[in-house]
VOPAGU-2260 file (C-alpha; in pm, 1 decimal, decimal comma):
REM VOPAGU-2260
SITE   aa  ch    i         X         Y         Z
SITE  MET   A    0    1207,7   -2116,8   -1251,9
SITE  GLU   A    1     876,4   -2319,1   -1174,3
SITE  ARG   A    2     984,6   -2378,6    -857,2
SITE  ASP   A    3    1018,3   -1986,6    -790,7
SITE  SER   A    4     684,5   -1928,0    -925,8
SITE  ILE   A    5     479,0   -2163,1    -724,8
SITE  ARG   A    6     698,2   -2017,7    -410,4
SITE  ASP   A    7     622,8   -1685,3    -488,3
SITE  LEU   A    8     268,3   -1754,8    -541,6
SITE  THR   A    9     207,3   -1984,7    -215,0
SITE  LEU   A   10     414,3   -1686,9     -59,9
SITE  ALA   A   11     169,0   -1417,0    -171,1
SITE  SER   A   12    -131,4   -1602,4    -120,4
SITE  VAL   A   13     -23,3   -1636,1     300,1
SITE  PHE   A   14      64,6   -1259,1     293,6
SITE  ALA   A   15    -288,2   -1185,9     178,1
SITE  ALA   A   16    -456,4   -1437,4     415,6
SITE  ILE   A   17    -247,3   -1271,0     710,6
SITE  ILE   A   18    -364,5    -912,5     555,2
SITE  LEU   A   19    -729,6    -996,0     568,4
SITE  VAL   A   20    -691,0   -1135,6     933,6
SITE  MET   A   21    -580,2    -812,4    1009,4
SITE  THR   A   22    -821,2    -631,3     814,1
SITE  PHE   A   23   -1126,8    -793,7    1002,9
SITE  VAL   A   24    -999,3    -914,7    1348,5
SITE  PRO   A   25   -1058,6    -597,1    1603,1
SITE  GLN   A   26    -744,8    -408,2    1762,0
SITE  ILE   A   27    -476,6    -628,5    1560,3
SITE  GLY   A   28    -425,2    -466,6    1210,4
SITE  TYR   A   29    -558,1    -104,2    1304,8
SITE  ILE   A   30    -489,0     -25,8    1687,7
SITE  THR   A   31    -757,7     204,3    1774,5
SITE  ILE   A   32    -655,1     482,6    2031,0
SITE  GLY   A   33    -906,9     741,0    2083,0
SITE  ALA   A   34   -1038,1     895,8    1764,7
SITE  THR   A   35    -712,2     774,7    1563,5
SITE  ALA   A   36    -567,2     411,7    1440,7
SITE  LEU   A   37    -264,3     286,1    1424,8
SITE  THR   A   38    -217,4     100,1    1094,2
SITE  LEU   A   39     -23,1    -230,2    1113,2
SITE  ILE   A   40    -111,8    -381,4     793,4
SITE  HIS   A   41      92,2    -216,2     584,6
SITE  ILE   A   42     376,6    -422,6     749,8
SITE  PRO   A   43     308,1    -780,3     547,2
SITE  VAL   A   44     240,6    -545,8     281,7
SITE  LEU   A   45     633,2    -387,8     290,9
SITE  ILE   A   46     740,6    -740,8     382,7
SITE  GLY   A   47     601,2    -839,0      36,2
SITE  VAL   A   48     767,2    -614,9    -160,1
SITE  PHE   A   49    1093,7    -720,7     -40,1
SITE  LEU   A   50    1005,6   -1050,1    -134,1
SITE  LEU   A   51     791,1   -1092,2    -405,7
SITE  PRO   A   52     769,6    -962,7    -783,3
SITE  LYS   A   53     603,7    -638,6    -845,0
SITE  LYS   A   54     295,0    -786,4    -971,0
SITE  TYR   A   55     228,5    -986,1    -621,8
SITE  SER   A   56     345,6    -694,7    -442,1
SITE  LEU   A   57      83,8    -467,3    -550,1
SITE  ALA   A   58    -167,3    -742,5    -556,3
SITE  LEU   A   59     -95,6    -710,2    -177,1
SITE  ALA   A   60    -173,8    -350,1    -176,5
SITE  LEU   A   61    -522,0    -470,0    -350,0
SITE  PHE   A   62    -568,0    -696,7     -94,3
SITE  PHE   A   63    -536,6    -407,6     156,1
SITE  GLY   A   64    -732,8    -151,8      21,3
SITE  VAL   A   65   -1006,6    -370,6     -63,2
SITE  GLY   A   66   -1016,2    -483,5     318,3
SITE  SER   A   67   -1009,1    -133,4     395,3
SITE  LEU   A   68   -1281,1     -27,4     173,5
SITE  ILE   A   69   -1498,6    -313,9     315,1
SITE  ARG   A   70   -1414,5    -251,4     682,5
SITE  ALA   A   71   -1517,7      92,8     638,7
SITE  PHE   A   72   -1902,3     -41,0     567,6
SITE  THR   A   73   -1908,8    -114,7     981,7
SITE  PRO   A   74   -1745,1     211,0    1098,4
SITE  THR   A   75   -1591,3     227,0    1460,2
SITE  GLY   A   76   -1456,0     594,1    1411,5
SITE  PRO   A   77   -1580,8     891,0    1253,1
SITE  LEU   A   78   -1383,4     917,5     949,3
SITE  ASP   A   79   -1419,7     547,2     867,4
SITE  THR   A   80   -1693,8     591,7     622,7
SITE  ALA   A   81   -1471,3     777,5     408,6
SITE  PHE   A   82   -1286,4     448,6     349,4
SITE  VAL   A   83   -1606,9     348,6     149,0
SITE  ASN   A   84   -1444,5     579,8    -111,7
SITE  PRO   A   85   -1193,5     339,3    -311,3
SITE  LEU   A   86    -977,2     665,5    -382,4
SITE  VAL   A   87    -922,1     684,5     -27,1
SITE  SER   A   88    -882,4     331,9      77,3
SITE  VAL   A   89    -757,7     192,9    -241,6
SITE  LEU   A   90    -585,2     415,6    -426,4
SITE  PRO   A   91    -284,6     522,7    -171,2
SITE  ARG   A   92    -188,0     160,7    -100,9
SITE  LEU   A   93    -135,5     122,8    -463,4
SITE  LEU   A   94      77,5     447,1    -487,0
SITE  PHE   A   95     225,0     382,3    -111,6
SITE  VAL   A   96     333,6      42,4    -297,6
SITE  LEU   A   97     527,9     170,0    -585,5
SITE  ALA   A   98     681,9     422,8    -376,5
SITE  ALA   A   99     819,8     150,5    -175,0
SITE  ILE   A  100     923,7     -50,7    -477,7
SITE  TYR   A  101    1145,7     231,4    -574,9
SITE  ILE   A  102    1270,1     271,6    -257,1
SITE  VAL   A  103    1416,5     -44,9    -233,5
SITE  GLU   A  104    1570,9      -4,6    -598,4
SITE  LEU   A  105    1733,8     323,0    -466,0
SITE  PHE   A  106    1883,3     211,3    -168,8
SITE  LYS   A  107    1992,5    -118,3    -346,9
SITE  VAL   A  108    2160,4     130,1    -654,4
SITE  ILE   A  109    2330,2     321,1    -329,6
SITE  GLU   A  110    2413,3      13,3    -187,5
SITE  SER   A  111    2576,0    -130,0    -489,3
SITE  LYS   A  112    2765,4     196,0    -663,9
SITE  VAL   A  113    2853,7     423,5    -322,0
SITE  LYS   A  114    3142,5     395,3     -71,7
SITE  HIS   A  115    3010,3     409,0     259,5
SITE  ALA   A  116    2623,7     392,0     146,6
SITE  ASP   A  117    2530,4     307,5     507,1
SITE  ILE   A  118    2577,3     705,6     635,6
SITE  TYR   A  119    2407,7     814,1     299,4
SITE  ILE   A  120    2096,4     603,4     355,5
SITE  PHE   A  121    2083,7     722,6     736,6
SITE  GLY   A  122    2157,9    1082,4     641,6
SITE  ILE   A  123    1862,3    1027,8     350,9
SITE  VAL   A  124    1624,4     894,6     611,8
SITE  SER   A  125    1714,3    1142,0     924,2
SITE  LEU   A  126    1682,0    1427,0     673,0
SITE  ILE   A  127    1356,8    1361,4     592,9
SITE  THR   A  128    1206,5    1247,9     943,4
SITE  SER   A  129    1391,5    1558,4    1083,1
SITE  PHE   A  130    1186,7    1785,8     857,5
SITE  GLY   A  131     864,5    1592,4     950,8
SITE  ILE   A  132     919,3    1611,7    1307,3
SITE  TYR   A  133     999,8    1945,4    1281,9
SITE  TYR   A  134     688,5    2065,3    1079,8
SITE  ALA   A  135     463,8    1841,9    1283,0
SITE  GLY   A  136     583,0    2028,7    1607,5
SITE  GLN   A  137     504,5    2377,7    1411,6
SITE  ALA   A  138     162,6    2212,8    1283,7
SITE  ILE   A  139      82,2    2117,3    1681,5
SITE  ILE   A  140     192,0    2463,3    1777,1
SITE  THR   A  141     -95,8    2628,3    1497,0
SITE  PHE   A  142    -340,8    2394,8    1601,7
SITE  SER   A  143    -353,9    2405,7    1994,0
SITE  GLY   A  144    -214,1    2703,8    2094,9
SITE  TRP   A  145       6,7    2548,6    2335,7
SITE  ASN   A  146     330,4    2717,2    2449,0
SITE  ALA   A  147     562,3    2744,6    2171,9
SITE  ASP   A  148     894,3    2691,0    2321,3
SITE  LEU   A  149     801,1    2416,6    2512,6
SITE  ILE   A  150     642,0    2235,6    2199,5
SITE  THR   A  151     971,0    2273,0    2031,3
SITE  ILE   A  152    1196,0    2144,5    2302,4
SITE  LEU   A  153     952,5    1864,1    2345,5
SITE  PHE   A  154    1006,3    1772,4    1919,9
SITE  LEU   A  155    1369,9    1832,8    1944,4
SITE  PHE   A  156    1395,9    1550,2    2208,2
SITE  ILE   A  157    1165,6    1328,6    2010,8
SITE  ASN   A  158    1373,7    1368,5    1660,7
SITE  VAL   A  159    1694,7    1316,6    1894,7
SITE  GLY   A  160    1511,7     981,9    2053,8
SITE  PHE   A  161    1410,4     876,9    1688,5
SITE  ILE   A  162    1733,0     942,2    1534,6
SITE  THR   A  163    1942,3     752,1    1793,2
SITE  GLY   A  164    1715,4     475,1    1827,4
SITE  TYR   A  165    1755,8     455,7    1426,1
SITE  TYR   A  166    2128,6     465,8    1466,9
SITE  ALA   A  167    2150,4     179,1    1720,5
SITE  PHE   A  168    1894,3      -8,0    1518,3
SITE  ILE   A  169    2046,9     -11,0    1217,8
SITE  LYS   A  170    2397,2     -18,6    1329,5
SITE  LYS   A  171    2288,2    -370,6    1484,4
SITE  THR   A  172    2190,0    -511,2    1123,5
SITE  SER   A  173    2398,3    -292,3     902,1
SITE  ASP   A  174    2621,8    -625,5     853,0
SITE  GLN   A  175    2319,7    -770,8     694,3
SITE  ARG   A  176    2087,8    -509,3     514,8
SITE  ILE   A  177    2020,0    -154,9     593,1
SITE  LEU   A  178    1792,7     -82,7     339,3
SITE  ILE   A  179    1532,4    -322,4     532,6
SITE  PRO   A  180    1474,0    -113,2     847,4
SITE  SER   A  181    1505,3     206,6     632,0
SITE  THR   A  182    1260,5     138,6     380,9
SITE  LEU   A  183    1027,5      16,3     638,9
SITE  ILE   A  184    1060,9     401,2     821,6
SITE  LEU   A  185    1037,7     582,2     451,3
SITE  ALA   A  186     766,3     353,7     338,4
SITE  THR   A  187     561,0     427,3     645,0
SITE  PHE   A  188     579,6     774,8     664,2
SITE  ILE   A  189     463,1     804,6     278,6
SITE  HIS   A  190     125,5     538,1     337,3
SITE  THR   A  191      36,9     764,7     678,8
SITE  VAL   A  192     133,0    1100,1     421,3
SITE  LEU   A  193     -79,1     906,3     129,7
SITE  VAL   A  194    -403,9     834,8     324,9
SITE  LEU   A  195    -434,9    1159,3     476,7
SITE  THR   A  196    -398,7    1346,5     143,9
SITE  ALA   A  197    -650,3    1165,2      -1,3
SITE  LEU   A  198    -919,3    1187,7     304,3
SITE  VAL   A  199    -873,7    1546,7     272,9
SITE  VAL   A  200    -871,9    1541,5     -98,1
SITE  PHE   A  201   -1166,0    1319,7    -190,2
SITE  GLU   A  202   -1373,8    1329,4     136,5
SITE  ARG   A  203   -1323,6    1729,0     239,0
SITE  ASP   A  204   -1716,0    1755,5     319,2
SITE  LEU   A  205   -1694,1    1523,6     545,3
SITE  VAL   A  206   -1339,6    1574,5     717,1
SITE  LEU   A  207   -1482,7    1994,9     771,1
SITE  THR   A  208   -1778,1    1846,9     954,5
SITE  LEU   A  209   -1521,0    1720,9    1218,3
SITE  ILE   A  210   -1245,1    1990,4    1173,3
SITE  PRO   A  211   -1250,6    2401,7    1104,8
SITE  SER   A  212   -1109,8    2470,2     771,9
SITE  ASP   A  213    -847,1    2684,1     880,2
SITE  GLN   A  214    -734,9    2411,7    1101,7
SITE  ILE   A  215    -716,1    2142,0     841,0
SITE  PHE   A  216    -365,7    2197,1     728,8
SITE  SER   A  217    -193,6    2182,6    1097,0
SITE  LEU   A  218    -391,4    1888,8    1200,0
SITE  VAL   A  219    -309,0    1670,4     908,0
SITE  VAL   A  220      78,8    1728,2     944,1
SITE  SER   A  221      24,6    1676,5    1322,4
SITE  ILE   A  222    -105,0    1354,2    1255,7
SITE  ALA   A  223     111,3    1249,8     951,9
SITE  VAL   A  224     418,4    1287,0    1196,7
SITE  THR   A  225     303,2    1147,1    1494,7
SITE  ASN   A  226     121,7     876,0    1376,6
SITE  GLY   A  227     361,1     813,2    1098,6
SITE  LEU   A  228     641,2     799,5    1354,7
SITE  VAL   A  229     513,1     533,7    1565,8
SITE  GLU   A  230     374,2     335,4    1258,5
SITE  ALA   A  231     709,6     356,8    1092,8
SITE  ILE   A  232     875,8     284,7    1451,4
SITE  LEU   A  233     683,0     -26,8    1478,7
SITE  ALA   A  234     724,6    -170,8    1133,5
SITE  ALA   A  235    1104,3    -124,8    1148,8
SITE  PHE   A  236    1086,3    -317,2    1518,2
SITE  ILE   A  237     889,3    -586,6    1341,2
SITE  GLY   A  238     966,6    -607,0     981,5
SITE  THR   A  239    1309,7    -619,0    1006,1
SITE  PRO   A  240    1379,4    -919,8    1202,3
SITE  ILE   A  241    1117,1   -1097,7    1015,7
SITE  LEU   A  242    1248,9    -971,6     666,5
SITE  LEU   A  243    1609,5   -1091,4     813,7
SITE  ALA   A  244    1502,2   -1392,8     925,2
SITE  LEU   A  245    1346,4   -1494,9     570,1
SITE  HIS   A  246    1625,8   -1390,0     354,0
SITE  GLN   A  247    1802,3   -1639,0     565,4
SITE  LEU   A  248    1576,6   -1898,3     531,4
SITE  LYS   A  249    1590,9   -1812,7     155,6
SITE  GLU   A  250    1969,2   -1838,4     125,4
SITE  ASN   A  251    1948,3   -2172,7     314,1
SITE  GLN   A  252    1759,1   -2316,6      64,3
């Protein structure tokens, strides 16, 4: 028991150090593309959710949020100053980790209690992402005024491509644990939605200086899915092999 506690504390310390490095070294944890940024720091946090007790997972979320808050004092983008507010930088990260913890627990129950659990987990993830991609397309049509038929067809191909890739990926790893890539995908979407919601709710005045009020919802939805989709794919492809390797190492010990 004491050995396990020391191992958990050591592993949590390593992940905390990785989070801090990714936070403050440019273009590692936040990859800036134009006015938006792809966030990758949530990946070591999610890995910690799988490997560590809840208290350490929440501690990693706190490191993530506080690091984001400190980083906001040297802004690189128009919305970075909003993250000085802990309700934008810290609270969504704590809620995101809680959501990830309960997603893992839910999927574990499904795996243990339900026959052909992989089919149901695949269906849950595909349904949620399909709704998100569809509404992102509609939001972009509303926000940009682009041709509705063209955008609908484009997002249909994006949806098919995502589901096909997701199926191929989980089929390759399903013998070991389908819940890993599925949790990484869903939790990443939740993280994106929570952060954007906190921005709109708690820093609305700042957001309105950049975006007209009648376009906020459409823009938030489109960013939530487009950014969230890319971040989810990266989380699954980066996080899954790392977690499988760490689980294998743990079993060998």
